[in-house]
BALONU-167159 format. One record per residue (C-alpha): x, y, z; residue in one letter; chain. Coordinates in pm, 1 decimal, padded with zeros to 6 digits. Layout:
% BALONU-167159
X  Y  Z  code  unit
X  Y  Z  A  A
...
% end
This chain:
% BALONU-167159
X  Y  Z  code  unit
01031.1  01284.7  -00854.3  M  A
01272.7  01040.2  -01018.8  F  A
01396.2  00952.5  -01367.9  T  A
01395.6  00572.9  -01350.9  G  A
01769.7  00560.6  -01416.3  I  A
01897.0  00335.2  -01138.3  V  A
02205.4  00479.6  -00969.0  E  A
02310.3  00183.6  -00760.3  E  A
02211.5  -00164.5  -00651.4  I  A
02184.3  -00178.0  -00272.0  G  A
02185.2  -00473.8  -00034.1  L  A
01911.0  -00520.9  00224.1  V  A
02079.9  -00576.3  00560.4  S  A
01785.7  -00561.0  00799.3  R  A
01412.9  -00619.0  00762.5  V  A
01151.0  -00538.8  01022.1  E  A
00775.6  -00512.9  00987.1  R  A
00782.0  -00146.6  00888.7  D  A
01153.6  -00073.1  00845.2  L  A
01426.4  -00152.3  00593.8  L  A
01798.9  -00098.2  00638.0  K  A
01996.5  -00096.3  00314.2  I  A
02369.7  -00097.4  00249.4  Q  A
02473.8  00151.0  -00020.2  A  A
02743.3  00401.1  -00110.7  S  A
02665.5  00624.0  -00410.6  L  A
02312.2  00720.9  -00308.8  V  A
02438.5  00825.4  00034.5  L  A
02641.0  01108.6  -00116.2  E  A
02468.1  01431.5  -00016.2  G  A
02170.9  01248.3  00132.4  T  A
02025.3  01396.2  00450.9  Q  A
01761.2  01273.7  00693.2  L  A
01419.7  01338.9  00540.6  G  A
01541.3  01303.0  00181.3  D  A
01367.7  01067.4  -00061.5  S  A
01526.2  00758.2  -00214.8  I  A
01345.2  00522.8  -00451.9  A  A
01385.7  00162.0  -00338.0  V  A
01272.0  -00073.4  -00615.1  N  A
01084.5  00227.1  -00748.4  G  A
00908.3  00310.6  -00420.0  V  A
00961.9  00665.7  -00294.3  C  A
01069.1  00633.5  00071.0  L  A
01198.8  00879.1  00330.2  T  A
01540.7  00834.0  00487.6  V  A
01498.9  00823.9  00866.8  I  A
01855.0  00721.3  00961.7  A  A
02193.4  00683.0  00792.9  R  A
02555.2  00606.7  00865.5  D  A
02868.5  00575.4  00656.1  G  A
02753.0  00269.9  00463.9  G  A
02377.6  00230.5  00499.3  S  A
02043.9  00406.0  00540.8  F  A
01706.4  00316.5  00690.5  S  A
01354.2  00386.9  00567.5  V  A
01008.7  00331.3  00710.8  E  A
00749.0  00144.6  00502.4  V  A
00378.3  00218.2  00547.8  M  A
00118.2  -00063.4  00553.2  P  A
-00032.3  00065.9  00225.9  E  A
00311.1  00042.2  00062.8  T  A
00353.1  -00315.7  00185.1  L  A
00012.6  -00407.4  00040.2  R  A
00075.7  -00251.9  -00300.8  R  A
00445.2  -00334.6  -00365.2  T  A
00697.5  -00616.6  -00337.5  N  A
00882.4  -00455.4  -00044.4  L  A
00705.8  -00680.6  00204.2  G  A
00864.3  -00980.3  00029.1  M  A
01220.6  -00856.7  00076.3  L  A
01458.6  -01052.0  00296.3  R  A
01801.6  -00971.7  00434.4  S  A
02066.6  -01021.4  00166.2  G  A
01844.5  -00931.4  -00131.6  E  A
01943.1  -00667.9  -00385.5  R  A
01733.0  -00359.7  -00459.9  V  A
01742.7  -00079.6  -00717.2  N  A
01823.3  00263.3  -00570.1  L  A
01783.3  00617.0  -00705.7  E  A
01800.2  00953.5  -00532.9  R  A
01531.2  01212.4  -00601.5  A  A
01571.0  01427.7  -00911.0  L  A
01744.4  01764.3  -00874.7  T  A
01695.3  02060.3  -01113.4  P  A
02040.0  02000.9  -01266.5  T  A
01999.4  01626.7  -01326.7  S  A
01989.7  01477.9  -01675.5  R  A
01646.4  01331.9  -01745.7  L  A
01766.1  01010.7  -01908.2  G  A
01450.5  00808.7  -01844.2  G  A
01102.5  00951.0  -01783.5  H  A
00917.9  01119.0  -01499.0  F  A
00880.9  00854.5  -01226.9  V  A
00687.9  00952.5  -00915.8  Q  A
00782.0  00660.6  -00695.2  G  A
00411.8  00591.0  -00640.2  H  A
00366.4  00225.0  -00733.4  I  A
00043.9  00133.1  -00915.4  D  A
00069.6  -00237.4  -00836.1  G  A
00279.4  -00544.6  -00902.2  T  A
00341.3  -00770.1  -01199.6  G  A
00495.2  -01113.7  -01240.3  R  A
00769.7  -01232.2  -01475.1  I  A
00643.4  -01516.0  -01695.2  V  A
00941.4  -01560.2  -01927.4  S  A
01293.3  -01437.2  -02001.0  A  A
01438.5  -01524.2  -02341.6  K  A
01778.6  -01430.5  -02487.2  P  A
01778.4  -01226.1  -02807.3  E  A
02138.6  -01183.3  -02920.2  D  A
02298.7  -01000.3  -02625.1  R  A
01964.3  -00869.3  -02500.3  A  A
01699.0  -01045.0  -02292.5  I  A
01326.9  -01021.7  -02370.8  L  A
01132.9  -01029.6  -02044.5  V  A
00754.9  -01075.5  -02043.1  R  A
00533.2  -00976.9  -01751.1  F  A
00169.8  -01033.6  -01664.3  V  A
-00012.7  -00748.7  -01489.9  A  A
-00371.1  -00683.1  -01375.6  P  A
-00618.7  -00516.6  -01615.8  P  A
-00621.1  -00191.0  -01418.4  E  A
-00251.1  -00148.7  -01502.9  L  A
-00251.7  -00298.7  -01852.8  M  A
-00485.6  -00024.7  -01975.3  R  A
-00202.5  00228.5  -01933.3  Y  A
00072.9  00017.5  -02094.3  I  A
00129.7  00081.2  -02464.9  V  A
00390.6  -00036.6  -02718.6  P  A
00700.1  00187.5  -02719.5  K  A
00570.1  00364.7  -02408.7  G  A
00747.3  00407.5  -02076.4  F  A
00710.5  00188.7  -01769.7  I  A
00906.1  00178.5  -01443.2  A  A
00980.9  -00177.2  -01327.0  I  A
01123.9  -00191.2  -00975.1  D  A
01205.3  00174.8  -01034.9  G  A
01395.5  00124.2  -01361.8  A  A
01271.2  00322.7  -01662.9  S  A
01219.4  00081.0  -01952.3  L  A
01056.4  00090.7  -02295.6  T  A
00766.2  -00142.7  -02368.1  V  A
00836.1  -00363.4  -02672.2  V  A
00491.0  -00513.5  -02721.6  D  A
00160.0  -00560.1  -02543.0  V  A
-00127.8  -00808.0  -02554.0  D  A
-00445.8  -00828.2  -02348.8  S  A
-00279.1  -00934.9  -02025.7  G  A
00096.1  -00906.0  -02063.0  S  A
00378.8  -00691.1  -02195.9  F  A
00744.3  -00730.6  -02289.7  T  A
01058.8  -00523.7  -02235.0  V  A
01408.6  -00576.6  -02372.3  S  A
01715.3  -00552.5  -02150.1  L  A
02040.7  -00465.0  -02324.2  V  A
02359.6  -00604.0  -02169.6  S  A
02442.9  -00277.6  -01987.7  F  A
02097.5  -00267.4  -01826.4  T  A
02123.1  -00632.9  -01725.1  Q  A
02435.0  -00549.7  -01522.6  R  A
02307.6  -00231.1  -01360.2  H  A
01956.1  -00317.1  -01238.1  I  A
01824.8  -00613.7  -01040.9  T  A
01583.0  -00722.8  -01315.0  L  A
01865.1  -00886.6  -01510.0  G  A
01900.4  -01148.0  -01236.9  G  A
01533.3  -01220.6  -01171.9  K  A
01363.7  -01542.0  -01283.4  K  A
01010.8  -01630.8  -01404.0  P  A
00772.7  -01611.0  -01110.3  G  A
00943.2  -01307.2  -00954.9  S  A
00713.5  -01025.2  -00844.4  I  A
00806.8  -00671.3  -00952.0  V  A
00678.2  -00323.0  -00875.7  N  A
00511.2  -00140.3  -01164.6  L  A
00453.4  00230.9  -01213.6  E  A
00285.1  00322.6  -01539.9  T  A
00337.6  00652.0  -01721.5  D  A
00134.5  00923.1  -01549.3  I  A
00053.4  01087.3  -01884.4  L  A
-00194.5  00812.1  -01973.8  G  A
-00378.4  00857.6  -01644.4  K  A
-00421.4  01230.1  -01702.8  Y  A
-00541.6  01178.3  -02058.8  V  A
-00794.4  00919.4  -01944.1  E  A
-00929.0  01152.9  -01676.9  R  A
-00954.6  01445.6  -01919.0  L  A
-01148.9  01231.8  -02166.1  L  A
-01420.6  01149.0  -01914.4  R  A
-01739.8  01327.7  -02023.9  P  A
-01786.4  01488.4  -01684.6  E  A
-01427.2  01610.4  -01660.7  A  A
-01408.1  01867.0  -01937.4  S  A
-01481.1  01940.0  -02299.6  K  A
-01162.2  01765.9  -02410.0  V  A
-01234.7  01496.3  -02671.1  S  A
-01037.8  01289.2  -02918.9  L  A
-01133.1  01539.9  -03189.9  D  A
-01012.0  01826.7  -02969.7  F  A
-00677.0  01651.4  -02912.6  L  A
-00639.9  01578.5  -03284.9  A  A
-00712.4  01940.1  -03376.5  E  A
-00439.8  02054.7  -03140.0  H  A
-00177.4  01812.9  -03270.0  G  A
-00188.8  01544.7  -03000.2  F  A
-00332.2  01266.8  -03219.0  L  A
-00255.9  01169.3  -03573.9  G  A
-00613.8  01069.3  -03658.5  T  A
-00957.1  01095.0  -03503.2  T  A
-01179.5  00804.4  -03404.5  S  A
-01468.5  00897.0  -03632.7  R  A
% end
């Protein structure tokens, strides 16, 4: 489990078909073989490490579903160690299980911030809501607005400097993990799943109004 607060930007130093070697420093502190590190939001297991880098294996399913297969030596990646019980939860609960990828379609300055718009497939857009959470390449961000096929986030100047998204251009492919809460609610609302309904949720304080 992760928070989506990127700890460090690492540098890819070696790429093989199913292996990545990444140069880093901060995330190596206390990291042992078998520990989990999120690389662009993908939960991966450390299989080797030295004083300035670590290696992870990447499964075929991960390569199909994420942008890790597009990485080349010299590229930058967002890194975060797994959450510990004493960590501050500054972002939201991020599993490191990528739902799919999106594509940047525009990046526009707004004072010192940047508004970045992404397109994503319908099966992901259904879980993306205004002012909700989304993890983009592992970074926890707040959704500004949503339309039928795209959504926007705003990057303040601090965020631009501390995650890789600030340097990406239109056309770049990013990993997306939507908020798990929406998936659970959707499953509970299926008629065959339980007796939970919109009225039930409203009666118990989860919704402001019913859909009657």
